[in-house]
Wavefront OBJ file of the C-alpha trace (Angstrom):
o trace
v 165.327 113.334 -37.369
v 162.605 111.041 -38.618
v 159.762 110.285 -36.240
v 158.329 107.597 -38.498
v 160.763 104.938 -39.709
v 160.996 104.346 -43.441
v 159.257 101.013 -44.038
v 160.679 98.161 -46.032
v 158.896 96.767 -49.061
v 157.845 93.772 -46.933
v 156.310 96.058 -44.304
v 154.212 97.844 -46.922
v 153.125 94.463 -48.317
v 152.114 93.463 -44.763
v 149.858 96.524 -44.563
v 148.272 95.624 -47.909
v 147.731 92.045 -46.754
v 146.112 93.338 -43.559
v 143.620 95.273 -45.687
v 142.820 92.138 -47.685
v 142.287 89.999 -44.591
v 140.286 92.808 -42.907
v 142.615 93.237 -39.930
v 143.147 96.819 -41.102
v 140.834 99.207 -42.893
v 141.587 100.893 -46.184
v 141.355 104.232 -44.395
v 143.860 103.250 -41.691
v 146.300 101.894 -44.285
v 145.960 104.975 -46.486
v 146.439 107.340 -43.535
v 149.539 105.450 -42.394
v 151.004 105.449 -45.903
v 150.256 109.153 -46.383
v 151.924 110.042 -43.091
v 154.994 107.965 -43.914
v 155.118 109.424 -47.418
v 154.990 112.996 -46.078
v 157.747 112.181 -43.612
v 159.972 110.709 -46.324
v 159.349 113.684 -48.612
v 160.449 116.051 -45.852
v 163.590 114.016 -45.175
v 165.249 112.515 -48.255
v 162.988 110.937 -50.890
v 166.008 109.994 -53.017
v 167.305 107.646 -50.320
v 164.445 105.139 -50.416
v 163.829 101.938 -52.343
v 161.883 102.934 -55.484
v 159.747 99.794 -55.338
v 158.797 100.474 -51.713
v 158.007 104.091 -52.642
v 155.709 102.950 -55.452
v 153.852 100.558 -53.132
v 153.617 103.238 -50.473
v 152.047 105.678 -52.944
v 149.540 103.038 -54.046
v 148.727 102.247 -50.413
v 148.104 105.936 -49.729
v 145.353 105.837 -52.358
v 143.490 102.799 -51.002
v 140.621 104.865 -49.624
v 139.947 106.815 -52.842
v 136.548 106.145 -54.342
v 135.166 106.568 -57.832
v 131.462 106.993 -57.212
v 130.513 104.347 -54.682
v 133.318 101.926 -55.585
v 136.922 102.049 -54.466
v 139.309 103.148 -57.198
v 141.509 100.121 -56.447
v 139.838 96.717 -56.120
v 140.980 93.846 -53.929
v 142.285 92.201 -57.104
v 144.410 95.294 -57.762
v 145.848 95.007 -54.260
v 146.646 91.320 -54.795
v 148.408 92.180 -58.065
v 150.488 94.849 -56.295
v 151.498 92.331 -53.652
v 152.410 89.623 -56.165
v 154.377 92.041 -58.287
v 156.341 93.534 -55.423
v 157.170 90.777 -52.924
l 1 2 3 4 5 6 7 8 9 10 11 12 13 14 15 16 17 18 19 20 21 22 23 24 25 26 27 28 29 30 31 32 33 34 35 36 37 38 39 40 41 42 43 44 45 46 47 48 49 50 51 52 53 54 55 56 57 58 59 60 61 62 63 64 65 66 67 68 69 70 71 72 73 74 75 76 77 78 79 80 81 82 83 84 85
């Protein structure tokens, strides 16, 4: 049985918005998304909303840096949100 509930698309968007408004860190969001992703992969990855899965995978990469800059900018995050609401 799942210990972490599968989030909805709106819940993933809420996490992304929390990163943008600084009520959550990129690291915290990425760790949450990675944990949820691992849980889903161990359960049934075919049973989830593909759009939510895509957002979740992007969220899991929020803390990745290229040099000193984050791989994904705040504008990227806004575009993900607008494209997936």
